[in-house]
C-alpha positions, 0 to 999 in steps of 0.5 A: 492561533490561526495555525492551531485552528488549521491543524484542528479543523476538518479537511474540506471535501474534495473528489477527483475521480476522472480526467476527460481526454477527448473520447477517453476518460482517464481514471485518477486512481489508476493514474496515481497507482501507475505513477506510484509504481513508476516512482518505486521502479526509478528509486529501485533502479537507482539504488540497485545499480549503486549496490551492484544489482543488474538493472535489467534483472531488477526491471524483470523481477519488478515487472513479475512482482507487479503483475502477480501482485495485482492478480493476488490483490484483486482475488484477495479483495474479491474473496476476502473482503466482499465475497457476497457482492462479487458472487451476485455481480461476477462481472464486477470482478473485472472492474478494477477501474473502480478500485478493490485491491487488497494491499496485503494480497498484493504483498503476498502475490509479489512475494510468491513471484519473487520466490518463484523467480529464485526457484527458477534460477532467475535470482541468486539465493544469496542476493534475495534478501538484499534485493528485498531490502531495496524493494522495501525501501522503494515501495514505501514511496511508491505506495504513498503516491498510489494512496493519493489516488485512493484519497482523491477518489475516496475509495476507503471511507472511515467512520463518521467523526464530527469535528475530528482533526483530519476528518473530511468535511463531507455533506453527511458530516465529518468522516475519516478517509483511510487513505489520507490517514495512511499517507500521514501515518507513513510520512515518519517512516518515509522521512527516516528512510530518506535520512538513512538512505546513504547509511550502511544498515544491517542487511534486512533493516528496511524490509523489517522496518516496513513490515513492523511499522506498516503492519502496526499502522494498518492494524490500528487504522482498520479499526476506523474503517466505515461500517455504514457505506455501500461496500463494507469490508468483511470482518472475521471475529471482529477484525478485517482480513488486513488486520490478520495479515498485519499481525503476521507482518509485524511478527515476521518483521520482529523475527527479521530484526532479531535475526539481523546480520550486521 
């Protein structure tokens, strides 16, 4: 009875945005993003070495993908999500400490960096898809840690929903936090990946699984994003930019599943 009540009850309101360190102030969101990247890199390093990849090459490739991914994530957010706000507040474009990174923009940037490295001969073409598989496996765990930072600082509010399970009991009533929902939604995929971590899957399995699962998850969750907060995600024909990216992502993932090589 008590367990059922706990599951059905709203989550208590909490917010942890900064950590004061003497004259410095550490941003919790940035800290969790950094920890997520570190976790993903460590997983990639360990799995890559076990599968015959050059550790130094893996680190170099990962750094390029992170840097280019961040740039595209920010630019995508600025021009696709809140163009009116940033046109009237151009200096805010540099305030990444306040959040404002498009996940799908980051994916596109990271992908472009990877293919650019292939074109420059930094990565052998025959190793590209295998490397993407390892990157996809590692990224899911790092992504969940980074999303913890979003949930602690409430960067992505969802709709008001009184007495709804998993809603945050805010001063204005129950409201979903999209980062919390995304973390919960990714737990099943993370468990499946952990169970399959030592099994020999067909080349591209983890890449395709991430694309289909995350794309579908994000498409559904974005319908619950708030439209009554200070910074509202833009909608184009009723859908957010992320939902259009999600449709493409799911489609590509299905193609990869169909073209799998055992």
